[in-house]
Each structure stands twice: as structure tokens, then as C-alpha cells.
C-alpha positions as CSV (number, residue, x, y, z in Angstrom):
1,M,104.6,56.2,167.0
2,A,103.5,53.6,169.4
3,P,106.0,51.7,171.5
4,D,104.8,48.5,169.8
5,A,106.0,49.9,166.5
6,L,109.4,50.7,167.9
7,V,109.8,47.2,169.3
8,G,108.7,45.8,165.9
9,G,111.2,48.0,164.1
10,T,114.0,46.9,166.4
11,V,113.0,43.2,165.9
12,I,113.1,43.7,162.1
13,V,116.5,45.4,162.2
14,S,117.9,42.6,164.4
15,G,116.4,39.9,162.1
16,A,118.0,41.6,159.1
17,A,121.4,41.7,160.9
18,L,121.1,38.0,161.8
19,V,120.3,37.0,158.2
20,T,123.2,39.1,156.9
21,Y,125.5,37.6,159.4
22,R,124.5,34.0,158.5
23,F,124.9,34.9,154.8
24,L,128.4,36.2,155.4
25,R,129.4,33.3,157.6
26,R,128.6,30.8,154.8
27,K,131.2,32.4,152.6
28,E,133.9,31.2,154.9
29,R,136.1,28.3,153.8
30,Q,137.6,25.5,155.8
31,V,141.4,25.1,155.8
32,A,143.2,22.0,157.1
33,S,146.2,22.9,159.3
34,G,148.7,20.2,159.9
35,G,146.5,17.3,158.9
36,G,144.2,17.8,161.9
37,R,140.7,19.0,162.1
38,P,139.9,21.8,159.6
39,E,139.8,25.3,161.0
40,V,137.4,27.9,159.7
41,A,139.2,30.8,158.0
42,A,137.4,34.0,157.1
43,P,137.8,35.3,153.5
44,A,140.9,37.5,153.1
45,G,140.3,41.1,154.0
46,V,136.8,40.7,155.4
47,N,136.2,40.6,159.2
48,V,132.6,39.5,159.5
49,R,132.2,40.6,163.1
50,T,133.4,44.1,162.4
51,M,131.2,44.3,159.3
52,M,128.2,43.3,161.3
53,M,128.9,45.8,164.1
54,V,129.0,48.6,161.5
55,V,125.9,47.4,159.7
56,V,123.8,47.1,162.9
57,S,125.1,50.4,164.2
58,V,124.2,52.2,160.9
59,L,120.7,50.7,160.8
60,V,119.8,51.4,164.4
61,L,121.4,54.9,164.3
62,G,119.5,55.8,161.1
63,T,116.2,54.7,162.7
64,S,117.0,56.7,165.8
65,L,118.0,59.8,164.0
66,F,114.8,59.6,161.9
67,I,112.7,59.5,165.0
68,I,114.6,62.4,166.5
69,L,114.7,64.7,163.5
70,S,111.3,64.1,162.0
71,G,109.4,65.6,165.0
72,N,106.4,63.3,164.4
73,Y,107.0,61.1,167.4
74,D,106.0,61.6,171.1
75,S,108.5,62.4,173.9
76,E,108.8,58.7,175.0
77,S,109.8,57.6,171.5
78,Q,112.3,60.4,171.3
79,K,113.8,59.5,174.7
80,W,114.3,56.0,173.5
81,A,116.0,57.3,170.3
82,F,118.3,59.6,172.2
83,G,119.3,56.7,174.5
84,V,120.1,54.5,171.5
85,V,122.2,57.2,169.9
86,G,124.1,57.6,173.2
87,M,124.6,53.8,173.5
88,I,126.0,53.5,169.9
89,V,128.4,56.5,170.4
90,G,129.5,55.0,173.7
91,F,130.0,51.6,172.0
92,W,132.3,53.0,169.3
93,L,134.2,55.3,171.6
94,R,134.9,52.7,174.3
95,P,138.6,52.1,175.1
96,E,140.3,49.1,173.5
97,K,141.0,46.1,175.7
């Protein structure tokens, strides 16, 4: 697979994540607290940021694992895919602040 196709795939995944994020943010509601300016409150039980981290991680990890396991791609593409897998694992295993 050409590097242009990898870049295009990454752009598509990022665009899908952005659209999903915007869709989920619209479902928020505004709540007035103490008669002041309304604050935005997320729907109960749904943390949009965490959900988006999971969705993007799964999409990118799935794409990378497909490139690695299929064996149809050149060594440069596989190096990129291994790097992405390492980055995602490192992201989820980082220490809490």
C-alpha cells in the first residue's frame, strides 16, 4: 500500500472521529446554576472525551493490526503500523496525573 493511501486512511479515520465527537457534543444540555450563565452539562453516565478516546484508539488500532497481520504491505507501511500500535499502547498505559 502506498504511503498516500495510509495518509488518506488516517485522514478518513480522523474525520470520522471529528464528526462523531460533534454529534455527541450536540446531545449535551445547558443547565443554569445559580441564575448565572448556563453551564454545559454532559448527559448522565456519558463522558464524551473518554468515549472518543476509545473510538479513535479502536479504529486506528484495527487499521494498524490489519496492515501488520495481512502481510500484503511493504516494510515501510508495517513500520508505520507497528509504531502506531506502540503509541496507542503507551497512551493507554501511561501513569495517571
